[in-house]
FIRO-37952 format. One record per atom (N, C-alpha, C): residue number from 1; y, x, z. Coordinates in nm, 2 decimals, always signed. Atoms other than C-alpha are relative to their C-alpha. Last residue first. Layout:
% residues N
PT seq     py     px     pz
PT NUM      Y      X      Z
...
//
This chain:
% residues 56
PT seq     py     px     pz
PT  56  +0.13  +0.01  -0.02
PT  56  +0.26  -0.12  -1.35
PT  56  +0.03  -0.15  -0.16
PT  55  +0.14  -0.01  +0.14
PT  55  +0.44  +0.14  -1.53
PT  55  -0.09  -0.16  +0.03
PT  54  -0.06  -0.04  +0.11
PT  54  +0.72  +0.08  -1.25
PT  54  -0.06  -0.01  -0.18
PT  53  -0.02  +0.13  -0.03
PT  53  +0.45  +0.03  -0.99
PT  53  +0.10  -0.02  -0.12
PT  52  +0.03  +0.10  -0.03
PT  52  +0.34  +0.34  -1.07
PT  52  +0.01  -0.18  +0.01
PT  51  +0.11  +0.01  +0.16
PT  51  +0.55  +0.58  -1.13
PT  51  -0.06  -0.15  -0.03
PT  50  -0.10  +0.04  +0.03
PT  50  +0.75  +0.43  -0.73
PT  50  -0.09  -0.02  -0.23
PT  49  -0.01  +0.17  -0.07
PT  49  +0.39  +0.51  -0.57
PT  49  +0.09  -0.06  -0.09
PT  48  +0.17  -0.02  +0.05
PT  48  +0.31  +0.86  -0.76
PT  48  +0.07  -0.13  +0.03
PT  47  -0.06  +0.01  +0.11
PT  47  +0.66  +0.92  -0.58
PT  47  -0.02  -0.10  -0.17
PT  46  +0.00  +0.11  +0.08
PT  46  +0.57  +0.79  -0.31
PT  46  +0.06  +0.02  -0.16
PT  45  +0.08  +0.14  +0.04
PT  45  +0.31  +1.01  -0.31
PT  45  +0.15  -0.14  +0.01
PT  44  +0.06  -0.02  +0.11
PT  44  +0.53  +1.30  -0.39
PT  44  -0.16  -0.09  -0.08
PT  43  -0.11  -0.04  +0.09
PT  43  +0.74  +1.30  -0.11
PT  43  -0.07  -0.09  -0.17
PT  42  -0.08  +0.09  +0.00
PT  42  +0.53  +1.25  +0.11
PT  42  +0.03  -0.12  -0.10
PT  41  +0.05  +0.10  -0.04
PT  41  +0.36  +1.53  +0.08
PT  41  +0.02  -0.12  -0.01
PT  40  -0.01  -0.08  +0.12
PT  40  +0.68  +1.74  +0.08
PT  40  -0.10  -0.09  -0.11
PT  39  -0.08  +0.04  +0.02
PT  39  +0.71  +1.58  +0.43
PT  39  -0.03  +0.00  -0.13
PT  38  +0.07  +0.13  -0.03
PT  38  +0.35  +1.68  +0.54
PT  38  +0.12  -0.09  -0.10
PT  37  +0.04  +0.00  +0.16
PT  37  +0.50  +2.01  +0.36
PT  37  -0.08  -0.14  +0.05
PT  36  -0.11  -0.07  +0.12
PT  36  +0.83  +2.04  +0.64
PT  36  -0.16  -0.06  -0.10
PT  35  +0.01  -0.12  +0.14
PT  35  +0.58  +1.91  +0.88
PT  35  +0.10  +0.03  -0.10
PT  34  -0.05  +0.01  -0.13
PT  34  +0.54  +1.59  +1.17
PT  34  +0.09  +0.19  -0.05
PT  33  -0.08  +0.15  -0.12
PT  33  +0.23  +1.42  +1.01
PT  33  +0.08  +0.15  +0.07
PT  32  -0.21  +0.00  -0.07
PT  32  +0.10  +1.71  +0.85
PT  32  +0.07  -0.08  +0.00
PT  31  +0.03  -0.04  -0.05
PT  31  -0.21  +1.45  +0.67
PT  31  +0.14  +0.15  +0.01
PT  30  +0.12  +0.09  -0.01
PT  30  -0.18  +1.12  +0.53
PT  30  -0.01  +0.17  +0.04
PT  29  +0.10  -0.02  +0.13
PT  29  +0.20  +1.12  +0.50
PT  29  -0.14  +0.01  +0.16
PT  28  +0.12  +0.11  +0.10
PT  28  +0.39  +0.83  +0.61
PT  28  -0.03  +0.12  +0.02
PT  27  +0.09  +0.14  -0.06
PT  27  +0.62  +0.97  +0.97
PT  27  -0.11  -0.04  -0.04
PT  26  +0.06  -0.04  -0.06
PT  26  +0.69  +1.31  +0.74
PT  26  -0.15  -0.11  +0.11
PT  25  -0.07  -0.04  -0.08
PT  25  +0.87  +1.07  +0.52
PT  25  -0.14  +0.10  +0.11
PT  24  +0.04  -0.05  -0.01
PT  24  +0.82  +0.76  +0.24
PT  24  +0.07  +0.13  +0.13
PT  23  -0.03  -0.19  -0.01
PT  23  +0.87  +0.48  +0.20
PT  23  -0.09  +0.07  +0.08
PT  22  +0.10  -0.05  +0.07
PT  22  +0.82  +0.25  -0.09
PT  22  +0.06  +0.12  +0.19
PT  21  -0.01  -0.10  -0.12
PT  21  +1.02  -0.06  -0.06
PT  21  -0.08  +0.07  -0.01
PT  20  -0.07  -0.13  +0.00
PT  20  +1.00  -0.22  -0.30
PT  20  +0.06  +0.03  +0.03
PT  19  -0.10  +0.06  +0.15
PT  19  +0.83  -0.54  -0.22
PT  19  +0.02  +0.12  -0.09
PT  18  -0.07  +0.12  +0.01
PT  18  +0.75  -0.36  +0.11
PT  18  +0.00  -0.10  -0.14
PT  17  -0.04  +0.09  +0.06
PT  17  +0.48  -0.07  +0.02
PT  17  +0.03  -0.17  +0.02
PT  16  +0.08  +0.10  +0.09
PT  16  +0.16  +0.04  +0.31
PT  16  +0.17  -0.05  -0.12
PT  15  -0.05  -0.08  +0.19
PT  15  +0.28  +0.44  +0.37
PT  15  -0.02  -0.16  -0.02
PT  14  -0.12  +0.03  +0.05
PT  14  +0.35  +0.24  +0.73
PT  14  -0.05  +0.06  -0.07
PT  13  -0.15  +0.13  -0.01
PT  13  +0.08  +0.02  +0.79
PT  13  +0.21  +0.08  -0.08
PT  12  +0.01  +0.08  +0.09
PT  12  -0.19  +0.35  +0.75
PT  12  +0.06  -0.14  -0.05
PT  11  -0.14  -0.01  +0.02
PT  11  +0.00  +0.54  +1.06
PT  11  -0.06  -0.05  -0.17
PT  10  +0.02  -0.16  +0.13
PT  10  -0.24  +0.39  +1.20
PT  10  +0.09  -0.06  -0.06
PT   9  +0.04  +0.03  +0.07
PT   9  -0.25  +0.07  +1.46
PT   9  -0.03  +0.08  -0.18
PT   8  +0.04  +0.18  +0.06
PT   8  -0.34  +0.11  +1.70
PT   8  -0.05  -0.03  -0.07
PT   7  +0.11  +0.04  -0.03
PT   7  -0.27  +0.50  +1.73
PT   7  -0.10  -0.15  -0.02
PT   6  +0.02  -0.06  +0.11
PT   6  +0.04  +0.44  +1.56
PT   6  -0.22  -0.01  -0.01
PT   5  -0.07  +0.03  +0.11
PT   5  +0.14  +0.20  +1.82
PT   5  -0.11  +0.13  -0.11
PT   4  +0.13  +0.05  +0.02
PT   4  +0.03  +0.40  +2.16
PT   4  +0.07  -0.06  -0.17
PT   3  +0.02  -0.04  -0.05
PT   3  +0.42  +0.43  +2.30
PT   3  -0.18  -0.07  -0.10
PT   2  +0.01  -0.07  -0.14
PT   2  +0.66  +0.28  +2.19
PT   2  -0.15  +0.01  -0.07
PT   1  +0.09  +0.11  -0.06
PT   1  +0.85  +0.20  +1.87
PT   1  -0.09  +0.10  +0.09
//
């Protein structure tokens, strides 16, 4: 991505599932982007999304 993409589109675009693909990682974290804490929180969010989609 080039400069300004995240600030113009927002990181919500990166967090949105695409079909059966759920993106996780520090770049998709709601808080603490770029840090290990953000990566862990993002992984937890992604796991919850997958579990919910499998139950649905």
